N, C-alpha and C positions, 0 to 999 in steps of 0.2 A: 504493499499501499504506498503511494505517495502522500505524506501528509501536507498538507496545504493549509495553513490555517486561514479563517474567515477574517478579513481586514474591518475593523470597525471604524478606525479612522487612519487615513493617508494624509501626511501632509508633505505637499509637494515642495522639490526641494530648487527654488528658485535662487537666485543670485541675492536675492537682499536675504535670505533666509543664512545664508551661510558666512562664515569667517574662517581666517587662519591665515596660513602666511599665503606667500605670492610664489608661486611657483613658473619657473620658464621656459620648458622645454617647447619648441616650434615644431610645426609640422616640416616633415622631411624636405630636405634642400639637398640637392647632389652636391652643388658647390662649396656647401658648409658643413655636410656631414663628417663627422668624424672619421681618422683612419691616418695609415701611415705613407700612403702612395701619392704622387702628386696628382692632380687631376687636369690636368692640360691635355694629356694624351688619352684617351680611353677608347677601350675595345668594343668592338659589335658583334664580332664573328669570328670564331676561332675555328679553323680546320686543323686538325691533329692526327697526324701519322703516326702511329706509335708500333715498335717491332720488339717482343721481349723473345727472351730468351730465359725459357724456364730451367735449365740445366745450368747455365752458368750466371742465374739471378742477375740479370743485367735487361738494360731498355735501352735503346735508342729512338730518338724521336725527332721528326720535323714537323713544324708549324708553319701555318700562313693565319695572320691574323690580321683582319680590319680595323683600322683604327680612325679615330676623327681626331684632332687636334684644334683645339679651341683658341690656341695664342700662338704665336710662333716660340720655338724651342732647339735646343741645340744637343739636348739628351733626351732620353726616355728610360725611366726606372721601373721596373716590375719585380714578381716576386719568384726567387725559386729558391729550394732547399735541398742540397744534396746532389744538385746535376751540376754537371761541367756543359756550359756553354759554348760549342766548337766556333759558330757563325753566325750571324745577323748580319742582316740587309734591310733596309728601307726605300722601299720604291725601287728594290733593285740594287742600290748604292750598297757597299759594304760600311758596317758600322764599329766601332772599336768597344771592346766588351769589357767591362770590369765587376767582379763580382764581390760581394760583399757576404759571406757565409755567415758570420754573427747577424748580421741585420736580415738574411735571408731575401738578398734583393740580387738583381744585376742591373747595372746602370749602362744604356748604350748611348755611346757618344757620336754624334753624327757629324759627316763633315761637312755639311753646311745646313745652316737653318731650316727646321722643319715650317711648311709654309700652314697655315688654317686650311683646315679640309679633310678630305678623305686619302688615307694611305695606306697600305698594304707592308705588312711588317712578316719578316720570316727569319726563323730561327730554327737552327739545329742543334741537339745536346745529346747529351747522354748520361744515364747513371744508375744507380743499383736496385734490387729490389730486395728489399731486405726481409725479415723475419717479423720484427717488432710492429705491431699490427697498427698502425696509421700511415698515411699516405697509400703510395703500391706496394703491396708487400704478398707472400707468399703464406700459405696456410697449409701444413703438412699433417696429415690426420690418419687415423685408420677407418678404413672404408668397412659398409656391415659385412664383407665379406673378408673382412680381415684384412684386406692389402693394403699398404701404404699408398697413399693417394696426395697429389700437390694443386692447391687451387692459388689461383691470382685474385686478389681483392683488393679492393678500393676503400679508406675510409678519410674522408677530405675535410671536415669539420673537425677542428676549427678552421685551420689554415695550413690545409695539407698537400690542398691539388698541386701547390708548388713543386712537391714530390716528385709529381708525373709529367708536369710540364711548365715552363716559365709561363707567368701571367698576372693578371691582376688581381690578386687571390684576395679580395675583401669583397662583402656580399654587395656595398653598392656597385661595383662595376660588374653591370649586367649585361651578358652576350649570348650570342647562339651559340652552339658548340655542334662540330660535326666530327664523329670519332671515327678513325679506321685503326684496326689493329692485326697486327701478325703475331698469331698465335698456336698453339699445339693443333694440329691436326684434329686430334680426336676430342678436344674439350669444346663444350659447349659454351658460347660466348652470349653476355647478357650487358647491357647496358642501358640507358634510358629509353632510349626509340628501338623499332623495331630494325632487324636486319635487311639492309637494303641489297645487298650482296654478297656472297663468299666465293672465293677463288684461290686456286694452289698457289703457293708462295713457295715452292721448292722444299724437298726432303718431307720431312713430318710437321710442314708449318701451312697454314692457312692464314689468308687476309679477309679479314671480315671487315664489312663497311657498313655502319649503322646510319640512321637516317638524322636528320639535324633538330634539334632540341628546339624547344621556345625558349624564349629569352630567360636566362635565368643567373644565380649565381654560382660561381667555381665550386664551392665546397657541395653542392648537390650532384655534379656528375660523377658516374659511377662506372665501374668494368670488373665483373666477374666472369673467369671463365676456368671452368673444371668437370670432373666427371659426373655430372647433374642430373636429373630427371624431374619432370614437373607434373603436378595434377592439377587440369586446367577446367576452368570455368566461365562466368560473366558477371558482371554487377551491371546490371542495368545492359547496355549494349555495349559496354567494354570488356573485353578479354581480360583476363585475369590468369595468372599462370602462379603456383607455388612450388618452388625449386627445392629439391636438398639433393645430398648426395645419393648418387643412385642406390636402388636397394630401401630407401629411405622415404623416397616419394609418397608412399600413401597414409604417412604422418603428418602430411601437409593438407588431408582433407577438411579438416576441422579449422583451420586458419583460412582455408578456401572458402568456407561457408561464411565464415564471420567476414572477410572481405567483400563477397556476395552481397551480403545485407546490408553492410555498413555503405558500399560506394554510393548505391541509389539513396539513402538517406543523408549524405553528406550532399551529394547534388541537387536535392531540394533545399536542404537546411542553407546552406550558402548561397543558394539561387546564381550559383556559375558551375556551369557543368564540368566536371575533371576534364582537362584540355589535352590530355597525351591519348595516343591510338590504344596503347596498353599500359596495363599494370602487372609488374611483376613482384613477389615477395621472395625473397631467398634467402635459406638459411645456411649460414656458413658455420661449420663445425668447429669449435671450441676455439680456435684463436680469433676471437672477436670483442675486443676491449667495449666499443660503445655500447654493446645490448641492442640497439637497433638504430639504424639510421634513415632518414627519409629521402634519401635519393629521389629525385622526381621521376616516377615512372618504373625505377627498379630497389626497391627498400631492400636494405640487408639487414639480417637479424641474426644474432649467436641462434642457435640452432634450439635450444630448449625455449628461448621465446616465441617460436614458430611453429615446433612440431610438437604433436600432440599423439601419443600412442596410447588407445586406450586402456590397452591389457598392461601396460607397466607405468603410466603417466600417473601421478597423483591429480587429486581435482584442484590443486592449487595451480598447477600447470595448465590445467584448462582455463581456467580463470586468467594469467597472466598471460596468456596467448591470446586471447579475446581484447584483453585491455590494451597491449601493448600494439597490435594490428590496427584496433581503433586510434590509437595514439598517433602511429605513425601516417596513419592515412588522411588525420586532420592534418597532418603538417603538409601533405599537397596542396591546401589552400593557405593555411596559418605558417607561412617559412618557405613555400615554394612558390606558388602563384603571387603572393603578396610576403614580401621578406623586409626584417628590419634592416634598417639602413646602417647599422654596424652595432658589435657584441654589447653595449649600453642597455640595449632593448631585445636581449635574448628570450625574456622572459613574454616577450610578445608570441615568439614561435612558441615556448615550451610551457609556459604557464597558461597559455590556452589551448593547447594540446592534450596537456594533463586533463583540464577541465571539460573538454571532448571526449576524452575516451572514457570518462566517468558516464557522462550525456548519454553517449551511443551505448554503451554497455549497459546503461539501465534499460534505455529504450527497448533492446532485443533480449534482456534478462531482467524483466523486472522482480523476480521472486530472489533476486541476489542482494537486493536492501544497498545500494552501491552508495546513495548519498547517506545514509547514517554511518556507513563505514569509510566514508570519506572522511570522518574524525582522524583516522590514522593521519591521512596527509596535513591536515590541520596541527594535529602535536608535533610530527616532525617538523614543520615550517616554524612554530613558534619555539620550539625547541633550540632551534639555531638564532631566530630574532629576537629573542630577550636579552640577550650578550651585549654587550658591548662593542665586540667586534662584528657584529653583524652589517647590513650594507641595505642600500633600498633597493629595490625591485628595480628601477632604474637607476645604474651605477655608472659611474665614470671608468672606463676603460682603455688604458694608455696601451697595451699591447697582447701579443698573442697567449702571455702567460698569465695573464690578469683576465685574459677574455675565458682562458679553461677551467679559472676559480669561480667563473659564475655561472657553470653549470650545477646547481646546488639545491637545495632546499626553498631558498628563497625563490629564486626564478622559476623554479617547478611549482612546488607546493603552495606558497606564499602567492605566488603568479595567480593560482588556479583558484585559492580561496579568493583573491579579491576579483577577479573574473564571476566567483559564482556568486558573490556578494552584490554586485552592480546589477547582475541579471535578476536577481530576485527582488534587488529596488525598482527597476524597471518594468520588471515582468518579463516573461519568458519570449512572449511575441514581439513585443517591442525590440527587445535585446537583439533575436533571430534578426529581425528588421536593419538593425543597425549594422549586425554584420553582412548582412548581403550590399547594402550600400558601402561599406568597407571594401570588401572584396570587388566588386563591379568598379570603383572609381579607383582602386591602386593595383589591378590586374598585371603583371608583369612587372609592377615596379616595385620601391622601397617605402617604408616609411617609420614613422618613429611612434610612440604612445600617443602622441598628440592628434593624429590623425585617426586613432582608433576613436578617441574619446570624442572627437567632431562630428563623426559618423553616427555613434549613440547619441549625441546631443542632436542632430538633425532629427533622426526618428522620433526622439522622445518628447522632444520640447524641456529636458531638464539639462541643468548647468552640470553635465555631468563631468567635466574637467574639475570642477573645483572639490568634489568628492572623491572622484578616483583618483587624482595627482598626490592628495593628502596621504593616501597609500603606497603610490609606487614611487613616490620623487624624495621620500624621506625613509628613515630606517625605523623597525620596530614596531611595540604593540601597543594598541591604547588598552585603557583598562577603566572600563564601564564601572562607576559604583553606584548599587541601588541601596537607597535607604526609604522607609516606607512609614506612615503616619497613620491614624485612622481619625477622620473627621466626620460627625453627621452620619455615621452609616456608609461611609467610604473610605477606601482604601486612595491614598495619594501616594504615588512614588516620586522621588525625585531621583534623576539620574545627572550623575555629573562623571567629567572627562579627566582622566590623567592616564599616566604610561605606567605599562608594565615590564619591568626588568629586573635581572637577576644579577646577581654580583657587580653592579654598575654605580660606581663610585659618584659618576658624574652625569646621570641620566639628561638628555636633552628635553625643552620643554615640550608637552604634549600639544599637538596642532594638528588632529584630526577633524574632520565632517564625516560623522558615522551614522549611516543607515540604523537603526535600532528597532529590533520589534521585540514587544513584551507581550506574554499571555501566560496562558496557563488551560489545566484539564478543565473542558469546558465552559472558557473564557475566552471571549472573541479578540483577537491580537488588535494591537494598535502600534502605530509605526510614527518614528520621528526620525528627524536628523539632528543628532546631537553635535554641538559645536563647542570647539574648545574655550568660548568667552561668557557661556550661557549656560545653565543648568536645564534640564528639561523636565516637566513634570506631566503626569499621566495619571490620571482619575478613574478607580473601578468600583463599580458596584461592590458594598461587602467588606468586613474586614479581615476574613481568616484567610482569603482564597490564596493559593500557591500561583505567585505570579514568577514569571522566569523570563530574564531578558534573554536576545539569540535565542529564540524562540524557531525550532528547526534548524538551529546552527548553520546559518546559512551568513553570519557575519563575521569579520577576522577582528575580534577582540575578544579580552579576557572581563570575566565579571564577576565581581565582589559584593557580598549581599550584607546587609546588615545583619543583626542576630535574630531578629525575629522575621525577618525575609528568608534566610536560610532555613529557618527552623519550618516552617511552611512547606518550603520545597521539600525537605526530608519527610516530612508527615505524609506529601501527596507522590512519592521519587516514583513509586510503580506505577502511577496514573501518567505520569510523564510519555512522551514518545521516545523510542529508541535514541533517536539523535540529540535527545536533552537530557537524556539519563547519562549519555557519554560526554556529551558537554559537560555537564555540572561535574560530574567526577574528575575530569580532566583538566577543569578551573580550578577546582579545590586543589588536588595535587600541585599543579604551578605555583598558587598564592603560598603552599607551603614552601616550594622551592624558591621562591623571592622573600620569603621570611614574612609574609603576610597574614599569615593562617596557620595553626597549629597543625601538625600532622595528623592529630587526633581527628581534627574533622574529615578528612578525608579517608581515615581507617575506620570510623563509624559508619561511613555511607558503605563501604564495601562489606563491613563485618554483616550488613544487616541483608545482603543479596540473596544468601541461600532462603532466609524467610522469606521473602517476596517472589521464590522460585525462578529467579532472572534467567533468561535462557539467551536473551539477546546475543549474537558474536560481536555487534560493535562494542556492547558493554562488557563483554568478557574480553575483548581484545585490548581495549582501555585498561582494565583493570589488569590483567596479565603482565602486559607492558610495562605498568609502573610497579608491582610487585616485583618483577625482574629488576628495575632499576634500585628498589630497596635492599632487594637481596644483595647487588654489588657493592651499596654501598656499607651493607653488613660485614664485608670481608673483615675478620679479625675479629669482631665483635662478639663477647660472650653471648649477647641475646640472640644471634644469628640461628641457633637451633630452634630455638622458641618462636621467633619470625617465620621458621620454614616451616612450623608444627601448624602456626595458626594458618599459612598459605595453601598448605596441604587439607585443613579442615574446609576451609574457604571453597577450594577446588572440586574436592572429594563429589559433591554432589552432583556437579557437572557430569564428572567420569561415570556415576553412576546412572544419569538420567542418559547417555552417549552411548555408553556400553564400549567394549574394545573393537566389536564386530559392525561393521558396517551392516545398515538394515535397510531392505530393499524398500525403495520408495520413501526413503528418509531426504529431508532437504536437503539441498548442496550446502546450505550455510552450516548443516549440523557437519556433513562431511570434511569442511575445512574447520570447524573446532574442535573437533575430535582429536586430531593431530595435535593442535597447540596446546590444549588441555594435557595430554597423554606425556609430552615433552617438560612440559614446565612442571609436573608434579615429578617427573624423572629427575630436573632439575634440584627439586626439592626436598631429593631424597625419600619419597615413598618406597617404602621398602616392596610393598605388593605391587607396585607398576615397575618397579626395577625389576625384581624376579620376573613378573611376565613377561616383560621386553626379552629380559636375557633367553627366557624359554624360547618366545616366539621366534628370535633371532637365531637360536638352535634349529630349530626346524626351516627357516627360512634357507639357512646352509644348505641343508640336505634337498629341498623342495622350494625355489624361489616363489610357485604358484601358491605355495600356503599362506602368504603374506599378501593381504590387499595393498594396492599401489598407494592407497593413502596412508600408509601405517609404514611403509619402507623407510621415511626420513624420520621419524619420531623415535622407531624402534631401534633404529643403527645409533641415532646421536644418544639415545639413553646407553645403550650398550658402550659407547664410546666415552660416555661422561663417565662412568664407573669401569672403564677395561683395565684389565692387567696387563702385562706386557705380550701374552699370548694372543689376547684376545686383539689389541691394538694392531701386531702383525697381521692377523686374518683381515682385518679391516683395512689395512694399509695394501694387503695383496689385491682387496676386491676393488680397491681405488686402481691400482695399476692395471688391471683386466677390466675394467669398465669401458663399455663401447660407446657411448654416448654422453653428453655434457651433463644430462640430469642428474645419471647415475654419478658422473664424477664428483659434482657438488654434493649431491648427498652424503657419501661416503668421504668426503674431504669433510663437510661439517661434523661428520661424526668424530673423526679424529680430531678435529679443533676443538672439540668438547671438554677433552681430558683435562684435569688439572692436576696431573702427575708432572713436576718439572723436566723430569726426563723422557717425556713423552710429548711434553710440549717443544722440547728442543728437535725431539725427530720430526714434528709435524711443521716447523719452521724450513727444515731441511727439504722437506717434501714440497713446500710449496713452491720452490723454486729449482728442485729437480728436472722438471722437466715434464714430470707427470701433469700436473696443472699446466693450459696453455698462457702462454706470455699473456694474453689478452686478460687473464684472471689472476696473477700471480698478486700484485698489489692488495686487491680485494680478498684473495686467500688470506694472505699474511695479517690484514686490519680483522678478520673473521676469528683467526687465533684469539688475537686481543679481547676481542669482545666475547669471545664465548670460553675460552679456557681458564679464567677466575686469575691469569697471573700475567695482565697486560705490561706490567715493569720489566717480566722477563723476556718479554718478545721483544718489546723496546730495545732491551740491552741486546739481544741476540742480534735482532737485525740491523742494527745503528754499529756492530764492531765494521771496520772499515773495509777488510776483505769481504765478509760476507754481503754488506751493502753495495760494492762494487759487483757484485755477481749477480745480486739482485737486479741491480739500475740495467744492467746488459740485456734484461728480458723487457722492461718496460719501454713502452713510447713515451716520446719526449713531454706528452700533456700529462702523462700519469706521474711522473718524476715528483713534483714539488709535492704531492699529498701522501708520498709512501709511508715518512715516518712522520707526520702529524695524525694522519688517519688512526696510527696505533698510540699513539700516546695520549690523543684524546680522551681514550679509556682509562688512563690513572688519575690517583688521586694525589699524586707524590712531586711534590715542587721539585726535588732533584732530577725527575723526568723532563720537567718544563724545564729545567736549566740546560740541561743535556740537549734537549732538542733546539736549544737556542744558540747552542754551540758548536752545533753543527755547520759544515761548511756549506749544506746542501741548500741552507735556509737562507742564504743570501746568493743563491746561484741565479734568481729571478725574482721579479715583484712579486709574481703568482707564490712562489716558494714560500716568500717572507708572510703574505697575507695567509696562507694555509698555515704555518708554523703557529702565528700569534693567534688564530681562533682556537686552536689545541693548546695553547698555554691558557687563554682564557677559560677554557671548558675545565681543566684540570682543576686550577683556583676555583672556581663556581664550583664544580664537584666535591674539593675536598671540604668545602664549607659547608654544603649540604647534606656529605655524608657526616659531619660531627654532628649537627643537629638532629638527625634522624636516628642514627644511635642513642642520642638523648632522650630523644621522644620515646623511641619504642621501646626502651626498657621500662620506663612504669608503665605506659599502655598496655604492655604484654603481660605485666604483673597482675596489674586489676583483671585483664580478661582470663585469667587461670584463676581468678577468685569470683 
């Protein structure tokens, strides 16, 4: 059920009602768009002829580029990285080549000044095809038949198209691309456009000519070639192919069904039909760091985000496949057709696609309760946004290393939440009409956020920018404080605005314009725009009603209630909608983290869940996440066993309800919740759960069919958590023998769960031994820190100079900066923070410095919270036992 509260009062957000800071972003203007390249000479069309040698792992290329000069100039600067330019001519006249490999540029000095107008630039070059998963690279993998195979792959976002061809590798330099590639004869070749022709190229090679793309940014170009096969269908009139390594193509059938549903839905929603003649979705086995990439017409995915085997894949994989397909397909409009002008607005791509993935998934799978479960995304965004090292959704990006750090929870999850709030405020139809205007106005062009606000204002007749910019152009989270009084049989609520912050000694002033919705069970909701300089007052009949702000959790803000308001909500807790129950729990835990409320306020709420027979996955997901946080804070505390006993008692009734064995016809949400409950009980040392997991694991080793796919991950995780050396060795062998990414990640997670220091050392070594593909090494190491109960040891092992050198040789440039910070951020030890900031890698780039400072901030905050949590838990648990 999609709960939409009745609206009793709607205050329109005209300019006169709003106040706050002045924000200054302008609509997109190419001449003034940020970037590092000069804009005097710009490309309009690339013709790239690429020759690959997949044995020597080298490439040779020749490109002809149509360019236009807006003013006379005697030089042209463009991007290259790792390439060697051997010749360049402009209109047939040779130019001098100067390469700056650190800046990733090449400058062509002309013999005579370039005249204003149209010209042709020709460049010959060569370069490597490496194993690190960025730019153009190779992926060696074991095929389903057991044979070793090699695939050619590209991954160009943020700025790695320059590793395959010299060009203007910034998003505002849009052009058309006509790609020709010489490839192994036996390989299947895929790019953005269909193949125009194929001809022999001598020996075991062939020359493949692809059609010319629409006008687009360099980072959206794609080339994949290998032993792949497809399942095919249509989305409306558009052919859709889902490619996978030959032998696995049938596992793409579920993704094909999803894409076939989603494409017509997006055509209608955006009001602009998908403009390419085909859509390909391509599974990359293992070595793919991006997760998925929206290359226009040739979307690439790590294989476990695209392939679903009903016999062996978990229900979580089924959901992930649908969501990720929906996300990347949304990008075909938001990102590909209309592209942010510079990386400071990457949220326009990612925040919108994250919101749209939920919208589309909910539309076709309404029983999955996507919107209440988006609470998890909200909490992830706010977990980062409350700290002083957060950044605005729209942030200043100076270089590529900084751009890489922008792919975070602020751009994705906070961006999603802001879009959700604005849609809820304006209404879904009005918002959709604004998106249609935005797409039609800016098709094949670039934008800033200001262009989006203008389109939404045009259709809604609201001052959208004043509300939206207060959330996108400044960092942080609003705090809405709710106080009540009863007069003449009516409740008057007073709403005031502040800033929610964690461990921030110098918080910025609060200056938001917040759409706030207040209501409750059986009470029609009221809306207002809360401004920074004026409290809002709302009046409701009666004096005892439970009145909740952020009804439906469509707003991006935390809420703090006075004593009477919170007491009323506790009494009516079970009558609130699922999203509101999760929201109240999430806010109460966050208020404790910020020092604004006692931990007991949250503990009292969750302790009552069994009595109310709570069974909603959104509520339990929030509860389990915070129980795990508290368990980590309890490391070394004498009260940890008592806390784990409380957690076991809390979760036990859910396991009793769900049972170990999936039931025929059970809800999809129960199939998702069961593994989480089981794994958490295993983490909290439930003896019966651990014994059952070990027994089922022994049977699984003899007969893999004995264990339902949904239980493989929790059972192996619990076994790994409590493994001795022999059991660990068995899991390690299972990891080495695993034939697909989903299984590899399951078994590695099991190894990473161990808290035995000797086994943690082995897991760290395994992570970069070659068993885990290069594209997952950095994440694997962070998983060990998060799951193994000794993040300090993991950090020390990885930071060791020789080990760190070996690990970094596996990593793409864009994952280097977060390697150590992603591990250190799980610590509460100031010595780890100090060691991190002393590591030479921290000063390698501005992006690396940003990541390190965020980790140091998190360590300090977590240390403070852990101390307060331990102090609060001891007396609360003691009182509970009596």
